[in-house]
N, CA, C and O of each residue as an XYZ file, in Angstrom:
464
protein
N       0.694     -1.385      0.163
C       0.117      0.254      0.107
C       0.972      1.432     -0.334
O       2.066      1.581      0.211
N       0.656      2.101     -1.074
C       1.546      3.301     -1.134
C       0.438      4.394     -0.894
O      -0.343      4.492     -1.840
N       0.231      5.132      0.038
C      -0.744      6.087      0.180
C      -0.546      7.054     -0.709
O      -1.514      7.234     -1.447
N       0.568      7.883     -0.935
C       0.942      8.761     -2.366
C      -0.359      7.989     -3.501
O      -1.514      8.398     -3.620
N       0.143      7.031     -4.082
C      -0.520      6.301     -5.305
C      -1.931      6.346     -4.918
O      -2.719      6.201     -5.853
N      -2.402      6.504     -3.814
C      -4.161      5.948     -3.491
C      -4.207      7.641     -3.991
O      -4.716      7.621     -5.112
N      -3.987      8.609     -3.734
C      -4.004      9.974     -3.926
C      -3.933     10.423     -5.188
O      -4.710     11.280     -5.611
N      -3.192      9.997     -5.751
C      -2.849      9.873     -7.303
C      -4.075      9.495     -8.162
O      -4.518     10.091     -9.144
N      -4.555      8.285     -7.523
C      -5.597      7.722     -8.279
C      -7.000      8.495     -8.203
O      -7.794      8.740     -9.110
N      -7.053      8.791     -6.882
C      -8.188      9.779     -6.568
C      -8.618     11.094     -7.527
O      -9.713     11.453     -7.958
N      -7.209     11.673     -7.672
C      -6.743     12.919     -8.305
C      -7.159     12.808     -9.701
O      -7.686     13.703    -10.362
N      -6.755     11.150    -10.244
C      -6.779     11.165    -11.618
C      -8.230     10.659    -12.212
O      -8.757     10.763    -13.320
N      -8.648     10.040    -10.920
C     -10.537      9.927    -11.526
C     -11.428     10.992    -11.340
O     -12.543     11.035    -11.860
N     -10.992     11.790    -10.663
C     -11.611     12.858    -10.216
C     -11.471     13.983    -11.474
O     -12.428     14.554    -11.996
N     -10.074     14.159    -11.828
C      -9.811     15.256    -12.793
C     -10.347     14.468    -14.104
O     -10.011     15.102    -15.105
N     -11.097     13.254    -14.438
C     -11.275     12.967    -15.941
C     -12.928     12.350    -15.697
O     -13.319     11.466    -16.459
N     -13.788     12.838    -14.670
C     -14.682     13.051    -14.073
C     -15.356     11.526    -14.019
O     -16.326     11.085    -14.636
N     -14.567     10.956    -13.150
C     -15.033      9.296    -12.455
C     -15.062      9.376    -11.574
O     -14.545      8.533    -10.841
N     -15.755     10.563    -11.074
C     -16.009     10.981     -9.423
C     -16.230      9.579     -8.710
O     -15.452      9.252     -7.814
N     -17.414      8.629     -9.138
C     -17.839      7.028     -9.043
C     -16.608      6.087     -8.722
O     -16.416      5.177     -7.916
N     -16.041      6.554     -9.465
C     -14.508      5.336     -9.281
C     -13.857      6.095     -8.027
O     -13.397      5.437     -7.094
N     -13.830      7.600     -8.030
C     -12.723      7.831     -7.007
C     -13.598      7.325     -5.674
O     -13.084      6.640     -4.790
N     -15.042      7.778     -5.656
C     -15.503      7.216     -4.211
C     -15.535      5.934     -3.977
O     -15.542      5.438     -2.850
N     -15.563      5.158     -5.318
C     -15.637      3.684     -5.074
C     -14.197      3.052     -4.002
O     -14.186      2.197     -3.116
N     -13.018      3.980     -4.619
C     -11.712      3.558     -3.851
C     -11.485      4.060     -2.550
O     -10.857      3.469     -1.671
N     -12.108      5.360     -2.442
C     -12.052      5.654     -0.840
C     -12.871      5.015     -0.159
O     -12.509      4.920      1.014
N     -13.965      4.463     -0.421
C     -14.508      3.849      0.481
C     -13.914      2.202      0.794
O     -14.019      1.530      1.821
N     -13.262      1.873     -0.525
C     -12.453      0.467     -0.309
C     -11.166      1.039      0.709
O     -10.986      0.781      1.899
N     -10.815      1.412      0.315
C      -9.374      2.260      1.183
C     -10.106      2.241      2.693
O     -10.018      1.385      3.574
N     -10.600      3.066      2.678
C     -11.647      3.302      4.298
C     -11.503      1.736      4.978
O     -10.855      1.469      5.989
N     -12.140      0.957      4.299
C     -12.595     -0.150      5.075
C     -11.577     -0.916      5.318
O     -11.494     -1.529      6.382
N     -10.634     -0.994      4.346
C      -9.533     -1.727      4.376
C      -8.525     -1.117      5.346
O      -7.784     -1.955      5.859
N      -8.325      0.160      5.721
C      -7.676      0.764      6.874
C      -8.050      0.736      8.092
O      -7.378      0.620      9.117
N      -9.458      0.878      7.896
C      -9.724      0.716      9.154
C      -9.836     -0.805     10.239
O     -10.048     -1.008     11.434
N      -9.529     -1.732      8.901
C      -9.191     -3.042     10.017
C      -7.768     -2.880      9.726
O      -7.216     -3.816     10.305
N      -6.982     -2.243      9.186
C      -5.398     -2.644      9.458
C      -5.137     -1.554     10.366
O      -3.996     -1.571     10.828
N      -5.962     -0.510     10.790
C      -5.523      0.377     12.490
C      -6.047     -0.395     13.372
O      -5.339     -0.392     14.379
N      -7.227     -1.257     13.509
C      -7.095     -2.163     14.619
C      -6.354     -2.950     14.832
O      -6.094     -3.259     15.995
N      -5.711     -3.590     13.680
C      -4.360     -4.513     14.081
C      -3.194     -4.127     14.495
O      -2.502     -4.637     15.377
N      -2.919     -2.929     13.641
C      -1.538     -2.264     13.847
C      -1.819     -1.170     14.386
O      -2.919     -0.617     14.373
N      -0.601     -0.711     15.011
C      -0.142      0.531     15.996
C      -0.045      1.732     15.037
O      -0.361      2.785     15.592
N       0.320      1.857     13.699
C       1.129      2.260     12.729
C       0.113      3.273     12.748
O      -1.102      3.083     12.800
N       0.842      4.580     12.692
C       0.772      5.866     13.018
C       0.195      6.779     11.507
O      -0.666      7.645     11.358
N       1.336      5.949     10.356
C       1.051      6.399      8.941
C      -0.161      5.701      8.589
O      -0.592      6.134      7.520
N      -0.827      4.848      9.047
C      -2.220      4.114      8.774
C      -3.005      5.102      9.349
O      -3.828      5.466      8.509
N      -3.120      5.652     10.305
C      -4.403      5.957     10.872
C      -4.217      7.762     10.208
O      -5.176      8.523     10.078
N      -3.199      8.015      9.971
C      -2.823      9.816      9.432
C      -3.769      9.246      8.180
O      -4.937      9.629      8.112
N      -3.220      8.302      7.175
C      -4.309      7.723      5.790
C      -5.494      7.961      5.843
O      -6.222      8.755      5.248
N      -5.692      6.997      6.826
C      -7.275      6.863      7.306
C      -7.782      7.843      7.432
O      -8.836      7.833      6.796
N      -7.517      9.293      8.224
C      -8.029     10.521      8.311
C      -7.972     11.318      7.133
O      -8.932     12.063      6.939
N      -6.952     11.312      6.230
C      -7.434     12.126      5.112
C      -8.185     11.521      3.779
O      -8.658     12.216      2.879
N      -8.200      9.920      3.842
C      -9.493      9.650      3.350
C     -10.772      9.913      3.696
O     -11.790     10.023      3.014
N     -10.479     10.038      5.389
C     -12.375     10.016      5.443
C     -12.522     11.624      5.493
O     -13.718     11.868      5.653
N     -11.834     12.710      5.424
C     -12.089     13.916      5.039
C     -11.999     14.008      3.844
O     -12.259     15.117      3.379
N     -11.704     13.184      3.129
C     -11.794     13.600      1.402
C     -13.140     13.118      0.901
O     -13.805     13.715      0.055
N     -13.574     11.691      1.651
C     -14.946     11.398      1.330
C     -15.929     12.143      2.360
O     -17.144     12.093      2.169
N     -15.373     12.851      3.478
C     -16.593     13.685      3.514
C     -16.433     14.882      2.825
O     -17.400     15.607      3.058
N     -15.757     15.315      2.197
C     -15.983     16.556      1.702
C     -16.922     16.227      0.108
O     -17.588     17.114     -0.424
N     -16.819     14.990     -0.393
C     -17.349     14.753     -1.516
C     -18.587     14.730     -1.165
O     -19.334     15.361     -1.914
N     -19.228     14.037      0.034
C     -20.462     13.926      0.264
C     -20.777     15.242      0.998
O     -21.551     14.979      1.919
N     -20.546     16.273      0.964
C     -20.949     17.757      1.073
C     -21.174     17.970      2.792
O     -22.029     18.658      3.349
N     -20.098     17.131      3.404
C     -20.240     17.165      5.314
C     -19.394     18.195      5.464
O     -19.517     18.784      6.538
N     -18.664     18.557      4.810
C     -17.485     19.249      5.300
C     -16.598     19.962      3.943
O     -16.310     19.303      2.944
N     -16.190     21.604      4.147
C     -15.905     22.213      3.466
C     -13.958     22.102      3.036
O     -13.044     21.516      3.615
N     -13.979     22.763      2.074
C     -12.629     22.495      1.600
C     -11.577     22.946      2.515
O     -10.441     22.525      2.298
N     -11.798     23.828      3.619
C     -10.756     24.423      4.373
C     -10.240     23.697      5.109
O      -9.045     23.624      5.391
N     -11.988     22.478      5.866
C     -11.347     21.526      6.825
C     -10.410     20.485      6.188
O      -9.364     20.064      6.682
N     -11.078     20.064      4.748
C     -10.016     19.019      4.262
C      -8.897     19.636      3.917
O      -8.184     18.754      3.438
N      -8.324     20.669      3.885
C      -6.836     21.222      3.811
C      -6.005     21.120      5.198
O      -4.794     20.997      5.382
N      -7.175     21.222      6.184
C      -6.437     21.269      7.254
C      -6.346     19.817      7.723
O      -5.414     19.492      8.459
N      -7.209     18.983      7.360
C      -7.041     17.224      7.844
C      -5.704     16.982      7.469
O      -4.782     16.554      8.163
N      -5.725     17.477      5.680
C      -4.130     17.152      4.893
C      -3.014     17.220      5.494
O      -2.200     16.299      5.429
N      -2.715     18.785      6.456
C      -1.584     19.409      6.617
C      -1.492     18.797      7.908
O      -0.492     18.940      8.612
N      -2.459     18.140      8.242
C      -2.586     18.092     10.119
C      -1.845     16.476      9.900
O      -0.918     16.226     10.669
N      -2.146     15.644      9.113
C      -2.198     14.332      8.626
C      -1.078     13.853      7.408
O      -0.955     12.733      6.912
N      -0.464     14.852      7.168
C       0.709     14.397      6.204
C       1.483     13.455      6.130
O       2.338     13.652      6.993
N       1.785     12.113      5.357
C       2.588     11.625      5.527
C       3.459     10.885      4.299
O       4.202      9.904      4.321
N       2.979     11.919      3.055
C       3.466     11.863      1.813
C       4.675     11.739      1.324
O       4.981     11.503      0.155
N       5.485     11.928      2.394
C       7.107     12.300      1.558
C       7.279     12.925      0.752
O       8.020     12.419     -0.091
N       6.975     13.784      0.563
C       7.213     14.687     -0.822
C       7.855     16.394     -0.320
O       7.412     16.885      0.718
N       8.381     16.785     -0.745
C       9.086     18.311     -0.509
C       8.238     19.318     -0.872
O       8.530     20.433     -0.441
N       7.246     19.212     -1.565
C       6.151     20.648     -2.180
C       5.313     20.036     -1.140
O       4.581     19.242     -1.732
N       5.018     20.010      0.328
C       3.576     19.619      0.485
C       2.745     20.281      0.351
O       1.649     19.894     -0.053
N       3.116     21.908      0.758
C       1.894     22.808      0.411
C       1.302     23.053     -0.718
O       0.116     23.384     -0.723
N       1.906     22.952     -1.679
C       1.951     23.101     -3.359
C       1.286     21.608     -3.758
O       0.400     21.664     -4.611
N       1.548     20.577     -3.347
C       0.408     19.090     -3.026
C      -0.654     19.366     -2.818
O      -1.589     19.211     -3.604
N      -0.738     20.025     -1.252
C      -2.267     19.883     -1.149
C      -3.210     20.965     -1.684
O      -4.424     20.761     -1.710
N      -2.606     22.248     -2.161
C      -3.140     23.033     -2.777
C      -3.722     22.263     -4.428
O      -4.888     22.092     -4.781
N      -2.747     21.998     -5.008
C      -3.114     21.461     -6.360
C      -4.283     20.203     -6.432
O      -5.022     19.862     -7.356
N      -4.114     19.659     -5.018
C      -4.637     17.921     -4.870
C      -6.288     18.437     -4.744
O      -7.126     18.014     -5.539
N      -6.650     19.439     -3.600
C      -8.107     20.052     -3.151
C      -8.109     20.743     -4.470
O      -9.020     20.338     -5.193
N      -7.355     21.673     -5.000
C      -8.301     22.413     -6.014
C      -9.309     21.405     -7.012
O     -10.536     21.408     -7.111
N      -8.383     20.635     -7.633
C      -8.812     19.234     -8.226
C     -10.101     19.132     -7.560
O     -11.107     19.621     -8.074
N     -10.133     18.328     -6.084
C     -11.376     18.332     -5.543
C     -12.512     19.106     -5.638
O     -13.616     18.562     -5.673
N     -12.404     20.167     -5.679
C     -12.905     21.484     -5.111
C     -13.216     21.899     -7.244
O     -13.926     22.905     -7.224
N     -13.099     21.726     -7.923
C     -13.222     21.904     -9.041
C     -13.946     20.916     -9.679
O     -14.831     21.321    -10.433
N     -13.808     19.817     -9.577
C     -14.678     18.252     -9.716
C     -16.142     18.437     -9.038
O     -17.170     17.939     -9.497
N     -16.073     19.132     -8.022
C     -17.372     18.757     -6.726
C     -18.272     20.273     -7.328
O     -19.495     20.210     -7.453
N     -17.707     21.241     -7.576
C     -18.331     22.455     -7.868
C     -18.586     22.115     -9.351
O     -19.514     22.809     -9.766
N     -18.190     21.458    -10.103
C     -18.275     21.175    -12.057
C     -19.647     20.337    -11.571
O     -20.794     20.757    -11.725
N     -19.350     19.312    -11.072
C     -20.561     18.022    -11.252
C     -21.299     17.929    -10.077
O     -21.785     16.847     -9.746
N     -21.441     18.942     -9.402
C     -22.719     19.290     -8.196
C     -22.384     17.924     -7.370
O     -23.361     17.243     -7.057
N     -21.062     17.452     -6.981
C     -21.086     16.424     -6.247
C     -21.777     17.055     -5.020
O     -21.788     18.215     -4.609
N     -22.459     15.707     -4.480
C     -22.749     15.682     -3.055
C     -23.026     14.387     -3.234
O     -23.992     13.908     -3.827
N     -22.092     13.807     -2.669
C     -22.767     11.765     -2.741
C     -23.655     11.429     -1.804
O     -23.583     11.799     -0.632
N     -24.540     10.705     -2.283
C     -24.369      9.751     -3.205
C     -25.227     10.482     -4.514
O     -25.564      9.723     -5.424
N     -25.472     11.484     -4.589
C     -26.142     11.690     -5.568
C     -25.298     12.863     -6.475
O     -24.758     13.755     -5.821
N     -25.173     12.889     -7.883
C     -24.245     14.079     -8.920
C     -24.571     13.710     -9.846
O     -24.896     12.556    -10.126
N     -24.538     14.890    -10.689
C     -25.111     15.448    -11.652
C     -23.678     15.600    -12.830
O     -23.064     16.649    -13.025
N     -23.311     13.898    -13.681
C     -22.422     13.993    -14.233
C     -22.728     14.766    -15.518
O     -21.635     15.026    -16.023
N     -23.784     15.284    -16.328
C     -23.597     15.951    -17.224
C     -24.338     17.857    -17.123
O     -25.089     18.465    -17.885
N     -23.557     18.318    -15.617
C     -23.946     19.370    -15.467
C     -23.440     20.542    -16.409
O     -23.901     21.684    -16.403
N     -22.351     20.045    -17.272
C     -21.897     21.704    -17.888
C     -21.696     20.874    -19.176
O     -20.578     20.792    -19.686
N     -23.038     20.109    -19.830
C     -23.133     19.443    -20.927
C     -22.222     18.954    -21.482
O     -21.989     19.001    -22.690
N     -21.350     18.213    -20.302
C     -20.522     17.256    -21.147
C     -20.952     16.034    -21.839
O     -22.011     15.544    -21.446
N     -20.322     15.448    -22.805
C     -21.086     13.934    -23.296
C     -20.744     13.034    -22.857
O     -21.254     11.960    -23.175
């Protein structure tokens, strides 16, 4: 399991308009991480779980983009130099897709902007 790889797949799915795929991956990873956190005391697993839960909450309309950014900043375990740049880009992509497709899971309008 590579947490950064998970975020890159979510980012790619969101940017291509495949919000369902991104949400399916998030839900699957949350279930897997819940089990792993119960068995292991690894702090990185717990941090990645919190980030994925905050992404899920954002896509469901439970929290705003600022709460997502804060959760990512406080639980950042992804081992890259440009932490702030990554967070800003990733959250912008999520915000853009949520606004464009009017995402509030489990419902969203995939054709809102006249996409084919």
